[in-house]
N, C-alpha and C positions, 0 to 999 in steps of 0.2 A: 504493500500500500504506500509506503514512504517513497518508493521509487516512482510510483505513478504520480503522486503529488508533486514530486520534484521535476517531473518531465516538463520542459519548456512549452511543448504544445498543449499539454493539459493545463498548465498555468494560464496560458493565453485564453483557452477555452472556458475555464472555470472562473477565473478572477476577471470578470468583465462586467459591464453595466447590465448584462442580461441575467435575470434571476435564475439561479441554478442550484440544485441540491444533488448530492451523491449519496446513494444508499447501497448497502451490501445486497447482492443478489442471493438472498437466503429466504425465499418465500416460505411461509407466508408472513414472516416477521418484518423483513426489510428494515434492517438496522441502519439508522442514519449515521453516516460517516462525518459529513460536514456540509455546510451551505455557505454561499457567499453573501455579501452584504445586501446585494440587490434582492436576493430571495428573502432575507430576513425582513426587509422593508415591506415587500408586497404581501407577506404572510403575517404581518404584525408580530414578529418574533425578535425584534431588535433587543439585544441585551440578554436573550435567553440561551442557555446552554442546552442544545438538543442532541449533541453528539452522543452516540452509544445507546440511544433510545429508539424504540420501534416507531416507525412512521405512524402507526395507529395510536400510540401513546401521545404523540404530539398533535396529530390531526385526528381527533376522535370522530369516527364516522357517526356515532350516535348523536353527538353534539352538532355535527354538520347537518344532519338530517337528510332526507331524500335517499336516493340511490347512488350518491357520489362515491361512497366507500366501496360499493360493489364494482362500480366502473373502474375505480383506481386500482383495486386489487386485481381485477381481470387484466388491465393494461400492463401493470408491473410484472405479473406472472407470465403474460404472453411474451414480453420482452426478454425475460429470463429464459423461458423455454425455447424460444426460436432463435435467440441471440441476434435478433434483428430490431432495427429502430421501430418504435411504435409512436404514431402520431394520433393522439386522442382528439376526438371531436369536442366541441365546447360542452362543458358540463358544470353543474353547480356543486360547489363544496364550500359551505359557509365557514367563516373563521371567527375567532374571538375578536370582538370589537376592540379597536385601539383606544386606550385611555378611558374605557368605560366597561361596565359589565354587559354581558349578553353576547349575542352573535350578530354578525353582519353578513348580508348577502354578498357572495363572491362567485364569479364565474371564471373558469380557467380553460386553457388549452395547453396540454403538455406534450412535449416531445421527449421520449424516453430512449436513451442511447446506451446499449450495453457496451461496457469497456472492460479491458483486462481479461484475466482468466486464461484457460487453455483447454484443448480438446473440444473446442466448440461451445464451451460453457463460460458465460461471462462471470467476472468476479464482482463487478459493480454495475450500477445503473445510474447514469448521469442524466438528470431530468431537468430540462428547460421548462420553467414555470411561467407561462404567459398569463398575466392578469388581464382578462378581457371584460371585466365587469362593466366598465363605463360604456363600451360598445354595445354589450347585450342590453343593458338597461335603457340606453338611448333607443335601440331598435324596438324594444318592448313599448317604450313611450310612443314611438311613431305608430306602431301597430294598434295600440290602445286608442290613439287619436283617430286613426282611420276607422276603427270599429265603431267609435262613438259617432263619427260622421255618417257612417252607413246606417246606423240606428236612427239618427236624426232624419236622414233622407227618407228612410222607410216610414217614419212617423208622419212626415210632411206628405208623402205620397198617400198614406192611409187617410189622412185628413182630407186631401183633395178628392180621393175616391168617394169618401163619405159624402162630401159636398155634391159630387156628381149624382150619386144615388138619391140624395134628397131632392135634387132638381128634377130627377125623373119622376119621383113621387108627386111633386108639385104639378108637373105637366099632366100627369094622369088625372089629377083631381081638379085642375083649374082650366083645362083647355078641352073643349068638346070637338074640335076639328081633328079628324083622324089623321089627315096628312101632316098637319102641324105637330101632333103628338109623336107620330112615327119619325119625323125628322129630328125632333129633340132627342128621342130615344137612340136613334142611329148616331147622332153626334156624341151623346154621352157614352155609349158603349164603345165607340171608336176610341174615345179618350181613355176609358178604363183599360182597354187592351193595349194602349200605347201604340196603336197603329197610325200610319200616316193617312190612310184612306179607309173608308168603311162604306158598306152598301147593304140595303135591306130590300129584298124582293118579296112581293106577295101577290097572290091571285085574288081577284074579287069580281063582282058583276056590276055592270052599269045599270041605269034605270030601265033599260030595255031588256035586262036579263042576259046580256051578252058577257061572255068571259073576257076578262082583260087583266093584264099584268101591270102592276104599278111598282114603283121603287123609290127609295130615297138614297141620296149620296151624301157622304160626309168627307170633308177634306178637299173637295174640288167641286166646281160648278157642274150642274147636270149636263150641260151641253157638251162638256169634255168627254162624256161617256156615251152620248147618244149614237155615235157612229159604230159602236161595238155591238149594238143590238142586245136583246134579252138573253140571259144565260139559258142554255138548254141542258137537258139531262144527258150530257156527254159523260164519258168514262170518268173524267176528272171531277165533274160536278155531281155525279150520281150519288155518292155517299151522303152528300149534304142535302140535295133536293129530294131524294127518294127515301133514303134510310135515316135521315135526321142525325147523321153522325158528324163529328168534328173532323176537319181535315186541316193539318198544319204542314206547310211546305216552306223550307228556307228559300228555295229558288224554284218557282213553278216551271221555269223554262227547262230545268234539268230533270223534271219528273217525266217518266216514260209515257204517262197518260196525256201529256200536254200536246 
């Protein structure tokens, strides 16, 4: 171990502004050998002697809460067993609060590098300890803000829809002209669906008893659709006009029935 600590390359790697700790590869204990100043700062361990103690004694998983202890144990054991570097995804592992009682929320991303040893088995695990708490909490704040914005938008939409439904009720009770009522209902339902255009077709009889098809259009003037003629019970309209079923198409021109 002394030879490893004295190695210039190790000194340059370990004694840097990057938080690092080195533990013995003796799963499941993982005895702490030493840590640098940067590591002591980010883990709130400045002035504390942690050498010779188990990782779990210094960083108690029960106090940290959650599944951080399980994730860390798995990563350290994997690095020891495979003798390969393990890069942990972001995970939560709370630490004792600095200068006060209790725990504070902390998020980490660790890189565990096996070093030393022989016969393919590492002697130590050099762990780079990246404190990403600020980034994670900032991202959570952004996501919470977006969630609240979506909730507010949904509530506004709900209120608008309720207003539209109330207007339909008022039309049914306050307007005796059928064509006018149908126009208002078509306009309202088009808005409720979020559609750009809406149409309502219905069959009736004139005073002479002759069959006739009438319709209302929303989102465009009637004359814009007059050249298209009345819809017929073609294959694409059959489910709606005959079977009273809903048909939804993202692009009608791509439907084989078009």
